[in-house]
C-alpha positions as CSV (number, residue, x, y, z in Angstrom):
1,M,27.8,6.6,-12.8
2,T,26.0,3.7,-14.5
3,V,22.7,3.6,-16.4
4,F,21.1,0.2,-16.8
5,L,18.7,0.0,-19.8
6,V,16.3,-2.8,-19.3
7,R,13.7,-4.1,-21.8
8,H,10.5,-5.4,-20.2
9,G,9.8,-9.1,-20.0
10,E,7.9,-11.3,-22.4
11,V,4.2,-10.3,-22.7
12,E,1.1,-12.6,-22.5
13,N,0.0,-12.3,-26.2
14,P,-1.4,-15.5,-27.6
15,D,-3.0,-13.8,-30.6
16,R,0.3,-12.1,-31.5
17,V,-1.2,-8.6,-31.9
18,V,0.6,-5.3,-31.9
19,Y,-0.4,-4.3,-28.4
20,A,1.3,-0.8,-28.4
21,D,-0.3,1.1,-25.5
22,M,-3.4,-1.2,-25.2
23,P,-4.3,-2.1,-21.6
24,G,-4.4,-5.7,-20.3
25,F,-1.0,-6.8,-21.8
26,G,1.0,-7.8,-18.8
27,L,3.9,-10.2,-18.4
28,S,3.6,-13.9,-19.3
29,R,4.8,-16.6,-17.0
30,R,8.1,-16.6,-18.8
31,G,8.2,-12.8,-18.7
32,K,7.8,-12.8,-14.9
33,A,10.7,-15.3,-14.7
34,E,12.8,-13.0,-16.9
35,A,12.0,-10.0,-14.7
36,A,12.9,-11.9,-11.6
37,A,16.2,-12.9,-13.1
38,A,17.0,-9.3,-14.0
39,A,15.9,-8.2,-10.6
40,E,18.3,-10.6,-9.0
41,L,21.1,-9.3,-11.1
42,L,20.4,-5.7,-10.3
43,A,19.9,-6.3,-6.6
44,G,23.7,-6.4,-6.2
45,S,24.3,-3.2,-8.0
46,S,23.4,-0.6,-5.4
47,V,20.7,0.9,-7.5
48,A,19.7,4.4,-6.4
49,A,16.7,4.9,-8.6
50,I,14.4,3.1,-11.0
51,Y,12.5,4.8,-13.8
52,S,9.9,3.1,-16.0
53,S,7.7,3.5,-19.0
54,P,4.0,3.9,-17.9
55,L,2.9,0.8,-19.8
56,Q,1.8,-2.3,-17.9
57,R,4.5,-4.7,-19.1
58,A,7.3,-2.2,-18.2
59,Q,5.7,-1.4,-14.9
60,E,5.5,-5.0,-13.9
61,T,9.1,-5.5,-14.8
62,A,10.2,-2.4,-12.9
63,A,8.2,-3.5,-9.9
64,A,10.1,-6.8,-9.7
65,I,13.4,-4.9,-9.9
66,A,12.1,-2.4,-7.3
67,R,11.3,-5.2,-4.8
68,A,14.7,-6.7,-5.2
69,C,16.6,-3.4,-4.9
70,E,14.2,-1.9,-2.3
71,V,13.9,1.3,-4.4
72,P,10.6,2.8,-5.6
73,V,9.7,3.2,-9.2
74,T,9.2,6.6,-10.9
75,T,7.1,6.6,-14.0
76,R,8.5,8.6,-17.0
77,E,6.3,9.2,-20.1
78,D,9.5,9.7,-22.2
79,L,10.3,6.0,-21.7
80,T,7.1,4.8,-23.3
81,E,6.8,2.7,-26.4
82,W,7.5,4.0,-29.9
83,L,4.4,6.1,-30.8
84,V,4.0,4.6,-34.3
85,A,2.9,1.3,-32.7
86,R,-0.4,3.0,-31.8
87,R,-1.1,3.2,-35.5
88,W,-0.8,-0.6,-35.8
89,K,-2.3,-1.7,-32.4
90,G,-4.9,-4.5,-32.3
91,V,-3.6,-5.9,-35.7
92,T,-1.7,-9.2,-35.7
93,W,1.9,-9.0,-36.9
94,E,0.9,-11.5,-39.6
95,D,-2.0,-9.3,-40.9
96,L,-0.1,-6.1,-40.7
97,P,1.1,-6.2,-44.4
98,T,-2.5,-6.4,-45.5
99,A,-3.9,-3.9,-43.0
100,F,-1.1,-1.3,-43.7
101,P,0.4,-2.3,-47.1
102,G,4.1,-1.5,-47.3
103,E,4.5,-0.1,-43.8
104,L,6.1,-3.2,-42.1
105,E,8.3,-3.7,-45.1
106,A,9.4,0.0,-44.9
107,Y,10.1,-0.4,-41.2
108,L,12.3,-3.4,-41.8
109,E,14.1,-2.0,-44.8
110,H,14.6,1.7,-44.0
111,P,13.4,2.5,-40.4
112,T,14.9,6.0,-40.4
113,D,12.7,7.2,-43.3
114,L,9.1,6.4,-42.5
115,L,6.6,8.9,-43.9
116,F,3.7,7.4,-42.1
117,A,5.3,7.5,-38.6
118,E,3.8,9.7,-35.9
119,E,7.2,9.7,-34.3
120,S,10.4,9.2,-36.4
121,I,13.1,6.9,-35.3
122,P,15.5,9.9,-35.0
123,D,13.0,11.6,-32.7
124,L,12.5,8.4,-30.8
125,G,16.2,8.0,-30.3
126,E,16.6,11.5,-29.1
127,R,13.6,11.2,-26.7
128,V,15.1,8.3,-24.9
129,A,18.7,9.6,-25.1
130,S,17.5,12.9,-23.6
131,A,15.8,11.1,-20.8
132,A,18.9,9.1,-20.1
133,R,21.1,12.2,-20.1
134,Q,18.8,14.1,-17.8
135,L,18.5,11.3,-15.3
136,A,22.2,10.6,-15.4
137,S,22.9,14.2,-14.5
138,A,20.4,14.0,-11.6
139,H,22.2,11.0,-10.1
140,P,26.0,11.7,-10.3
141,G,28.1,8.8,-9.1
142,E,25.0,6.5,-8.7
143,H,23.6,3.6,-10.5
144,I,20.1,3.9,-12.0
145,V,17.7,1.7,-14.0
146,L,15.5,2.7,-16.9
147,V,12.9,0.2,-18.0
148,S,11.5,0.7,-21.5
149,H,10.7,-1.1,-24.8
150,Q,12.8,-2.6,-27.6
151,D,12.8,0.1,-30.2
152,P,13.0,3.0,-27.7
153,I,16.0,1.3,-26.0
154,Q,17.7,0.5,-29.2
155,A,17.2,3.9,-30.8
156,G,18.3,5.7,-27.6
157,R,21.3,3.4,-27.2
158,L,22.5,4.2,-30.7
159,V,22.1,7.9,-30.2
160,L,23.9,7.9,-26.9
161,R,26.8,5.9,-28.3
162,G,27.0,8.0,-31.5
163,L,26.2,5.1,-33.8
164,P,24.0,5.4,-36.9
165,L,20.3,4.8,-36.5
166,T,20.4,2.6,-39.6
167,E,21.7,-0.1,-37.2
168,L,18.2,-0.2,-35.5
169,H,17.7,-3.8,-36.4
170,L,21.2,-5.0,-35.5
171,N,21.5,-6.8,-32.1
172,R,18.3,-5.5,-30.7
173,P,17.7,-6.1,-26.9
174,G,15.6,-9.2,-26.1
175,H,13.1,-9.5,-23.2
176,C,14.7,-8.3,-19.9
177,D,18.2,-7.9,-21.5
178,V,20.2,-5.5,-19.3
179,L,22.5,-3.0,-21.0
180,R,25.0,-1.2,-18.9
181,L,26.2,2.2,-20.1
182,E,28.4,4.9,-18.7
183,P,27.9,8.5,-19.7
184,G,30.6,10.2,-21.8
185,D,31.0,11.7,-25.2
186,P,29.9,9.4,-26.6
187,W,28.4,7.1,-24.0
188,E,30.2,3.7,-23.6
189,E,28.4,0.3,-23.4
190,I,30.4,-1.6,-20.8
191,G,28.1,-4.6,-20.2
192,Y,25.3,-6.7,-21.7
193,W,23.4,-9.4,-19.8
194,V,20.8,-11.8,-21.1
195,P,18.5,-13.7,-18.7
196,Q,18.9,-17.5,-18.9
197,I,15.4,-19.0,-18.7
198,D,14.7,-22.7,-19.3
199,G,13.2,-23.5,-22.7
200,P,13.6,-21.7,-26.0
201,P,12.0,-18.2,-26.3
202,P,9.0,-17.9,-28.7
203,P,9.6,-16.3,-32.1
204,E,9.2,-12.5,-32.2
205,W,7.5,-10.2,-34.6
206,P,8.5,-8.5,-36.8
207,P,11.0,-11.1,-37.9
208,V,14.4,-9.3,-38.3
209,S,17.5,-11.1,-39.5
210,D,20.4,-11.2,-37.1
211,P,23.7,-10.6,-38.8
212,D,25.5,-12.6,-36.1
213,A,23.3,-15.7,-36.4
């Protein structure tokens, strides 16, 4: 069977705040185009079930995929955003170092060892990996879609593949990137798709260096 991990599309966020679980942060125009592209891709994959984070941006992305695949969306709390984001919500990424001194730097430098985190990165990775394992077991021989957020997908992906969580910032999924994994011991990543949308994407925060750049 196949599990598709999909990050939500770009969010309408002109003030560049940490929106975490705040209401009112839906997909931007570009984000809707990204979701439509991912939906078109997955429409040809005989998707049997779609599961999504409860947050608006993920729900809107999942809804686009559901329309294309003609499969309903089931909401899963265990696919929600990393809980530490609630600590920072409402603060702009640019102001975060002043509002919470040292925390963004710690996240960028040693994300697996954050004393201030409500949910550690290892716990986050296991939360999402456990959801993926459970849902894979519930759909033997089928293809399913899990729509979530950047850090949850990346941490879960590393745990499933047996890779160190210190690689959290390496090759993180972009908006509406689709990761294709097959269960195993460890799981195997057999495909990675990036939506091709006209125009350059806006810069993301926090800025993380890409070793492949």
